[in-house]
VONU-633792 format. One record per residue: y, z, x of N, C-alpha, C in turn; residue in three letters. Coordinates in Angstrom, 2 decimals. Layout:
residues N
[[Y Z X] [Y Z X] [Y Z X] ala]
...
***
This chain:
residues 178
[[-15.91 19.94 -44.32] [-14.69 19.03 -44.17] [-15.26 17.85 -43.15] met]
[[-14.58 16.65 -43.85] [-14.68 15.53 -42.87] [-13.42 14.90 -42.42] ile]
[[-13.48 14.80 -41.17] [-12.17 13.99 -40.43] [-12.32 12.89 -39.86] ile]
[[-11.73 11.90 -40.63] [-11.78 10.51 -40.29] [-10.75 10.26 -39.08] asp]
[[-11.25 9.66 -38.04] [-10.44 9.38 -36.79] [-9.38 8.21 -37.16] glu]
[[-9.67 7.53 -38.15] [-8.66 6.44 -38.37] [-7.60 7.01 -39.12] arg]
[[-7.92 7.87 -39.98] [-6.86 8.40 -41.05] [-6.00 9.56 -40.23] thr]
[[-6.68 10.19 -39.20] [-6.18 11.27 -38.46] [-5.29 10.60 -37.32] ser]
[[-5.35 9.56 -37.00] [-4.64 9.01 -35.58] [-3.13 9.32 -35.51] arg]
[[-2.39 9.40 -36.58] [-1.18 9.47 -36.38] [-0.87 11.00 -35.91] ser]
[[-1.47 11.91 -36.43] [-1.62 13.31 -35.97] [-2.08 13.57 -34.84] glu]
[[-3.07 12.95 -34.39] [-3.58 12.95 -33.11] [-2.63 12.35 -32.01] thr]
[[-2.16 11.20 -32.22] [-1.23 10.77 -31.12] [0.10 11.58 -31.05] val]
[[0.41 12.48 -31.98] [1.64 13.31 -32.14] [1.21 14.43 -31.13] ala]
[[0.00 14.93 -31.23] [-0.46 16.12 -30.55] [-0.55 15.76 -28.99] ala]
[[-1.24 14.48 -28.84] [-1.21 13.86 -27.62] [0.24 13.69 -26.94] ile]
[[1.11 13.03 -27.67] [2.42 12.90 -27.17] [3.02 14.17 -26.63] ala]
[[2.81 15.34 -27.41] [3.28 16.74 -26.97] [2.75 17.09 -25.90] arg]
[[1.43 17.00 -25.52] [0.75 17.41 -24.29] [1.44 16.66 -23.14] ser]
[[1.54 15.22 -23.25] [1.98 14.41 -22.52] [3.50 15.03 -22.11] ile]
[[4.36 15.11 -23.01] [5.73 15.61 -22.60] [5.48 16.85 -21.80] met]
[[4.72 17.76 -22.07] [4.73 19.13 -21.42] [4.22 18.79 -19.81] thr]
[[3.52 17.78 -19.69] [3.05 17.31 -18.22] [4.21 16.87 -17.64] ala]
[[5.32 16.13 -18.29] [6.51 15.99 -17.62] [7.54 17.07 -17.37] gly]
[[7.58 17.79 -18.32] [8.48 19.22 -18.31] [7.96 20.00 -17.12] arg]
[[6.65 20.07 -16.90] [6.16 21.06 -15.93] [5.83 20.43 -14.61] thr]
[[6.26 19.22 -14.38] [6.27 18.60 -13.06] [7.30 19.07 -12.42] ala]
[[7.04 19.18 -10.84] [7.74 19.65 -9.86] [9.31 18.95 -9.85] pro]
[[10.23 19.81 -9.84] [11.74 19.15 -9.62] [12.35 19.70 -8.47] lys]
[[13.29 18.74 -7.53] [14.00 19.16 -6.45] [14.80 20.32 -6.65] ser]
[[14.83 21.41 -5.88] [15.51 22.62 -5.81] [15.06 23.32 -7.02] lys]
[[14.22 22.92 -8.01] [13.96 23.62 -9.18] [14.86 23.34 -10.33] gly]
[[15.71 22.31 -10.13] [16.58 21.70 -11.00] [16.06 20.69 -11.97] val]
[[16.16 20.95 -13.26] [15.46 20.19 -14.37] [16.46 19.35 -14.86] asp]
[[16.68 18.07 -14.44] [17.47 17.13 -15.17] [16.63 15.88 -16.12] leu]
[[15.32 16.40 -16.54] [14.57 15.50 -17.10] [14.75 15.49 -18.71] ile]
[[14.68 14.54 -19.29] [14.99 14.47 -20.70] [13.57 13.74 -21.33] glu]
[[12.92 14.31 -22.43] [11.75 13.67 -22.96] [11.82 13.66 -24.24] ile]
[[11.67 12.49 -25.16] [11.36 12.60 -26.41] [10.36 11.48 -26.91] val]
[[9.63 11.75 -27.98] [8.53 10.87 -28.61] [9.28 10.13 -29.93] thr]
[[9.23 8.87 -29.97] [9.67 8.05 -31.15] [8.26 7.37 -31.88] ile]
[[8.63 7.34 -33.10] [7.34 6.57 -33.84] [8.04 5.70 -34.99] thr]
[[7.42 4.94 -35.69] [7.77 4.19 -36.96] [8.95 3.39 -36.70] gly]
[[9.93 3.56 -37.61] [11.17 2.84 -37.76] [11.96 2.79 -36.33] glu]
[[11.95 3.84 -35.72] [12.66 3.97 -34.46] [11.90 3.19 -33.28] thr]
[[10.53 3.01 -33.39] [10.07 2.00 -32.53] [10.29 0.54 -32.78] val]
[[10.60 0.22 -33.98] [10.83 -0.96 -34.48] [12.12 -1.42 -34.17] ala]
[[13.01 -0.42 -34.20] [14.52 -0.73 -33.86] [14.38 -0.80 -32.39] arg]
[[13.83 -0.09 -31.44] [13.75 -0.24 -30.03] [13.23 -1.62 -29.67] leu]
[[12.20 -1.93 -30.38] [11.57 -3.32 -30.16] [12.47 -4.35 -30.20] ala]
[[13.25 -4.21 -31.45] [14.40 -5.30 -31.57] [15.47 -5.25 -30.71] glu]
[[15.74 -4.35 -29.97] [16.79 -3.99 -28.99] [16.16 -4.54 -27.57] ala]
[[14.76 -4.37 -27.48] [14.38 -4.88 -26.24] [14.36 -6.34 -26.28] thr]
[[14.11 -6.94 -27.62] [14.00 -8.32 -27.81] [15.35 -8.93 -27.57] arg]
[[16.35 -8.34 -28.09] [17.74 -8.84 -27.86] [18.10 -8.79 -26.38] arg]
[[17.78 -7.70 -25.54] [18.07 -7.72 -24.16] [17.42 -8.98 -23.59] ala]
[[16.03 -8.97 -23.71] [15.58 -10.32 -23.23] [15.87 -11.51 -23.46] gly]
[[16.64 -11.75 -24.59] [17.16 -13.13 -25.02] [18.57 -13.08 -24.19] glu]
[[19.19 -11.93 -24.03] [20.60 -12.03 -23.34] [20.42 -12.21 -21.87] glu]
[[19.23 -11.47 -21.32] [19.31 -11.47 -19.72] [18.37 -12.44 -19.35] asn]
[[17.44 -13.18 -20.21] [16.48 -14.29 -19.75] [15.38 -13.84 -19.09] gly]
[[15.13 -12.48 -19.04] [13.92 -11.98 -18.62] [12.73 -11.97 -19.60] met]
[[11.85 -12.87 -19.43] [10.73 -13.07 -20.61] [9.88 -11.90 -20.83] gln]
[[9.81 -11.01 -19.78] [8.76 -9.90 -19.83] [9.40 -8.74 -20.95] phe]
[[10.90 -8.88 -21.26] [11.36 -7.98 -22.12] [10.78 -8.45 -23.70] phe]
[[10.66 -9.76 -23.85] [10.17 -10.24 -25.08] [8.72 -9.71 -25.29] leu]
[[7.89 -9.96 -24.09] [6.54 -9.39 -24.19] [6.38 -7.89 -24.48] arg]
[[7.32 -7.28 -23.85] [7.31 -5.81 -24.07] [7.70 -5.40 -25.45] asp]
[[8.71 -6.13 -25.99] [9.13 -5.81 -27.29] [8.05 -5.98 -28.28] ala]
[[7.15 -7.01 -28.20] [6.15 -7.17 -28.97] [4.91 -6.11 -29.14] asp]
[[4.83 -5.74 -27.57] [3.63 -4.96 -26.94] [3.93 -3.50 -27.51] asn]
[[5.23 -2.91 -27.87] [5.46 -1.64 -28.24] [5.37 -1.45 -29.72] ile]
[[5.36 -2.55 -30.37] [4.93 -2.61 -31.71] [3.53 -2.30 -32.22] leu]
[[2.61 -2.44 -31.10] [1.30 -2.06 -31.21] [0.92 -0.82 -30.77] gln]
[[2.18 0.13 -30.52] [1.68 1.65 -30.11] [1.90 2.33 -31.06] ala]
[[1.21 3.41 -31.29] [1.46 4.53 -32.21] [2.69 5.40 -32.05] gln]
[[2.96 5.52 -30.86] [4.28 6.26 -30.33] [4.84 5.48 -28.92] ala]
[[6.10 6.06 -28.83] [6.52 5.67 -27.55] [7.36 6.81 -26.96] val]
[[6.98 7.34 -25.73] [7.57 8.38 -25.22] [8.58 7.88 -24.22] ile]
[[9.77 8.25 -24.33] [11.06 7.97 -23.62] [11.22 9.23 -22.47] leu]
[[11.43 9.01 -21.28] [11.81 9.88 -20.41] [12.78 9.38 -19.31] val]
[[13.82 10.22 -19.24] [14.91 9.86 -18.35] [15.41 10.95 -17.44] gly]
[[16.27 10.51 -16.50] [16.82 11.62 -15.75] [18.33 11.56 -15.85] ser]
[[18.97 12.65 -16.11] [20.50 12.90 -16.04] [20.88 12.71 -14.53] arg]
[[21.92 12.44 -14.19] [22.47 12.18 -12.65] [23.25 13.71 -12.24] ser]
[[22.74 13.92 -11.06] [23.49 15.19 -10.52] [23.01 15.16 -8.99] ser]
[[24.16 15.32 -8.22] [23.83 15.51 -6.55] [22.95 16.65 -6.51] ser]
[[21.98 16.73 -5.69] [21.23 17.95 -5.20] [21.89 18.76 -4.09] met]
[[22.98 18.32 -3.59] [23.66 18.92 -2.48] [22.84 19.20 -1.28] ala]
[[22.12 18.20 -0.96] [21.30 18.34 0.13] [21.65 17.57 1.41] leu]
[[22.48 16.73 1.03] [23.09 15.77 2.13] [22.02 14.95 2.94] asp]
[[21.04 14.48 2.29] [19.88 14.20 2.59] [19.94 12.53 3.16] cys]
[[20.95 11.84 2.59] [21.37 10.54 2.95] [20.37 9.48 2.23] gly]
[[19.56 9.95 1.30] [18.57 9.05 0.56] [19.37 8.20 -0.24] tyr]
[[20.39 8.37 -0.75] [21.18 7.32 -1.65] [21.77 6.39 -0.82] cys]
[[22.05 6.44 0.46] [22.88 5.63 1.32] [24.14 6.10 1.61] gly]
[[24.44 7.10 1.32] [25.64 7.70 1.79] [25.34 8.85 2.72] phe]
[[26.08 9.24 3.56] [25.94 10.30 4.56] [25.98 11.80 4.19] met]
[[26.68 11.92 2.95] [26.70 13.05 2.32] [26.93 13.21 0.79] ser]
[[26.55 14.32 0.10] [26.65 14.22 -1.25] [28.01 14.04 -1.64] cys]
[[29.17 14.54 -1.03] [30.12 14.26 -1.20] [30.95 12.93 -1.24] ala]
[[30.22 12.31 -0.21] [30.80 10.69 -0.09] [29.92 10.04 -1.33] ala]
[[28.80 10.47 -1.63] [28.11 9.66 -2.85] [28.95 10.07 -4.17] lys]
[[29.37 11.34 -4.26] [29.98 11.90 -5.56] [31.14 10.93 -5.70] asn]
[[31.81 10.25 -4.77] [32.95 9.39 -5.01] [32.48 8.16 -5.59] gly]
[[31.11 7.77 -6.00] [30.68 6.63 -6.39] [29.77 7.11 -7.58] his]
[[30.21 7.52 -8.73] [29.42 8.06 -9.74] [28.29 6.85 -10.35] pro]
[[28.32 5.76 -10.03] [27.46 4.81 -10.49] [26.14 4.88 -9.78] ala]
[[26.26 5.44 -8.37] [24.87 5.38 -7.64] [24.29 6.75 -8.00] val]
[[22.98 6.75 -8.53] [22.35 8.11 -8.67] [21.99 8.78 -7.36] pro]
[[21.68 9.87 -7.58] [21.24 10.62 -6.48] [19.69 10.52 -6.51] cys]
[[19.38 10.07 -5.21] [17.84 9.49 -4.98] [16.84 10.52 -5.38] ala]
[[17.19 11.78 -5.31] [16.29 12.78 -5.68] [15.92 12.83 -7.19] leu]
[[17.04 12.45 -7.95] [16.89 12.41 -9.31] [15.88 11.33 -9.73] asn]
[[16.02 10.32 -9.16] [14.99 9.26 -9.22] [13.50 9.60 -8.81] ser]
[[13.60 10.39 -7.81] [12.11 10.91 -7.28] [11.67 11.82 -8.35] val]
[[12.47 12.63 -8.71] [11.97 13.74 -9.69] [11.42 12.89 -11.03] asp]
[[12.12 11.82 -11.38] [11.72 11.17 -12.59] [10.37 10.60 -12.34] leu]
[[10.11 9.94 -11.16] [9.06 9.37 -11.00] [7.81 10.25 -10.86] gly]
[[8.01 11.47 -10.33] [6.97 12.49 -10.34] [6.64 12.87 -11.59] ile]
[[7.61 12.96 -12.41] [7.54 13.43 -13.91] [6.42 12.30 -14.62] ala]
[[6.94 11.07 -14.32] [6.10 9.82 -15.06] [4.71 9.89 -14.43] ile]
[[4.49 10.15 -13.19] [3.17 10.29 -12.85] [2.33 11.41 -13.41] gly]
[[2.97 12.56 -13.62] [2.23 13.67 -14.20] [1.91 13.24 -15.82] ser]
[[2.96 12.46 -16.39] [2.76 12.26 -17.77] [1.58 11.28 -17.90] met]
[[1.57 10.22 -17.12] [0.51 9.10 -17.22] [-0.68 9.69 -17.02] thr]
[[-0.95 10.76 -15.82] [-2.06 11.26 -15.54] [-2.59 12.03 -16.66] ala]
[[-1.73 12.76 -17.46] [-2.15 13.40 -18.62] [-2.71 12.39 -19.73] arg]
[[-2.24 11.34 -19.78] [-2.46 10.46 -20.83] [-4.03 9.95 -20.46] ala]
[[-4.01 9.73 -19.29] [-5.53 9.29 -18.57] [-6.54 10.33 -18.91] ala]
[[-6.12 11.73 -18.73] [-6.94 12.68 -18.86] [-7.47 12.81 -20.43] asp]
[[-6.50 12.44 -21.26] [-6.66 12.43 -22.77] [-7.17 11.09 -23.32] leu]
[[-7.60 10.13 -22.48] [-8.08 8.96 -22.77] [-7.33 8.04 -23.86] arg]
[[-5.87 8.04 -23.72] [-5.12 7.43 -24.64] [-4.35 6.35 -23.64] val]
[[-4.28 4.99 -24.10] [-3.68 3.91 -23.43] [-2.25 4.23 -23.26] asp]
[[-1.66 3.89 -22.13] [-0.34 3.69 -22.00] [-0.05 3.02 -20.86] cys]
[[1.24 2.66 -20.77] [1.89 1.66 -19.72] [3.46 2.12 -19.46] arg]
[[3.83 2.32 -18.27] [5.33 2.43 -17.93] [6.01 1.31 -18.00] val]
[[7.16 1.23 -18.88] [7.90 0.00 -19.07] [9.22 0.30 -18.82] met]
[[10.01 -0.26 -17.67] [11.22 -0.24 -17.35] [12.23 -0.91 -18.57] tyr]
[[11.77 -2.28 -18.94] [12.26 -2.93 -19.83] [12.89 -2.13 -21.11] ser]
[[11.75 -1.47 -21.61] [11.85 -0.53 -22.99] [12.75 0.54 -22.83] val]
[[12.79 1.10 -21.66] [13.74 2.15 -21.29] [15.08 1.79 -21.27] gly]
[[15.19 0.66 -20.51] [16.47 -0.12 -20.37] [17.21 -0.37 -21.90] ala]
[[16.31 -0.83 -22.71] [16.75 -1.12 -23.98] [17.02 0.23 -24.77] ala]
[[16.39 1.20 -24.53] [16.61 2.55 -25.23] [17.84 3.01 -24.96] ala]
[[18.32 2.83 -23.71] [19.72 3.37 -23.35] [20.78 2.36 -24.05] arg]
[[20.50 1.06 -24.18] [21.58 0.32 -24.82] [21.75 0.83 -26.35] arg]
[[20.87 1.28 -27.06] [21.05 1.77 -28.41] [21.34 3.28 -28.29] ile]
[[21.68 3.91 -27.38] [21.99 5.36 -27.47] [20.83 6.40 -27.47] gly]
[[19.61 5.92 -27.24] [18.43 6.85 -27.07] [18.36 7.43 -25.50] leu]
[[18.52 8.66 -25.43] [18.78 9.41 -24.14] [19.85 8.87 -23.39] leu]
[[20.82 8.89 -24.13] [22.22 8.15 -23.58] [22.73 9.10 -22.56] glu]
[[22.31 10.35 -22.51] [23.11 11.16 -21.19] [22.31 10.85 -19.83] glu]
[[21.25 10.24 -19.99] [20.22 9.87 -18.86] [20.83 8.60 -18.23] cys]
[[20.81 8.74 -16.98] [21.20 7.38 -16.02] [20.06 6.63 -15.97] arg]
[[18.87 6.98 -15.83] [17.59 5.90 -15.65] [16.62 6.53 -16.94] thr]
[[16.23 5.52 -17.56] [15.39 5.73 -18.68] [13.95 5.01 -18.52] val]
[[12.77 5.26 -18.63] [11.46 4.46 -18.69] [10.85 4.95 -20.13] phe]
[[9.98 3.91 -20.63] [9.26 4.08 -21.60] [7.67 4.18 -21.27] ala]
[[7.06 4.96 -22.19] [5.58 5.15 -22.08] [4.94 5.04 -23.49] ile]
[[4.77 3.82 -23.90] [4.16 3.43 -25.31] [2.43 4.03 -25.12] pro]
[[2.11 4.81 -26.33] [0.94 5.06 -26.32] [0.09 4.51 -27.38] leu]
[[-1.06 4.22 -27.29] [-2.13 3.60 -28.14] [-3.33 4.36 -28.08] ser]
[[-3.90 4.31 -29.44] [-5.20 4.76 -29.65] [-5.94 3.73 -30.41] ile]
[[-6.77 2.76 -29.64] [-7.14 1.65 -30.41] [-8.56 1.38 -29.72] ser]
[[-9.16 0.23 -30.21] [-10.35 -0.29 -29.52] [-10.23 -0.82 -28.26] ser]
[[-9.13 -1.61 -28.06] [-8.65 -2.33 -27.17] [-7.23 -2.10 -26.37] lys]
[[-7.19 -1.99 -25.35] [-5.86 -1.47 -24.71] [-4.81 -2.67 -24.82] asn]
[[-3.91 -2.48 -25.68] [-2.68 -3.35 -25.75] [-2.01 -3.75 -24.80] pro]
[[-1.98 -3.00 -23.70] [-1.10 -2.80 -22.53] [-1.81 -3.50 -21.47] phe]
[[-2.91 -4.09 -21.60] [-3.73 -4.77 -20.46] [-3.98 -6.18 -20.97] phe]
[[-4.03 -7.13 -20.07] [-4.13 -8.58 -20.29] [-3.25 -8.95 -21.22] asp]
[[-2.03 -8.79 -20.98] [-0.92 -9.03 -22.14] [-0.36 -10.44 -21.90] arg]
[[-0.12 -11.06 -22.89] [0.43 -12.35 -22.80] [2.08 -12.51 -22.64] gln]
[[2.32 -13.41 -21.85] [3.66 -13.64 -21.44] [4.01 -14.59 -22.22] thr]
[[5.56 -14.54 -22.71] [6.37 -15.30 -23.45] [7.01 -16.62 -22.23] his]
[[6.68 -17.82 -22.56] [7.15 -18.85 -21.76] [7.80 -19.73 -22.50] arg]
***
């Protein structure tokens, strides 16, 4: 049997994405409460997300959204990772309120520990990508656009991690739109 790397790339990136998602799932969580949601998208869903990212950039005037919209079209897959919002009942004050009861009166303010857990998951996921020698980048812009089109809609905060298996990392030395 001969397995050609170029023709097996889509199944390779799917296996790698599964491994990266597992790293996010097994990352430590505050009080052991898992509020993290993770999905991988490919093909037409990536194209739809790129268009949503482009529209968001045109509407908000942030040029890096346009660059990132082009950039994810160079990826074989995009992992979306987000956190649902729930107070951890620790009264830590990290969110800016003195107690969780006070914060809960302001549902637009996320629990700071939800964001910390998301950051730890993203760190584990990008470390796993590095272990597997697949190129990636964490993108706020694409995560924000994903929420706009209903991907991970139950999550308060979403980030995207596009994956690329290619000769040159498309997420490095990126051109800006001016």
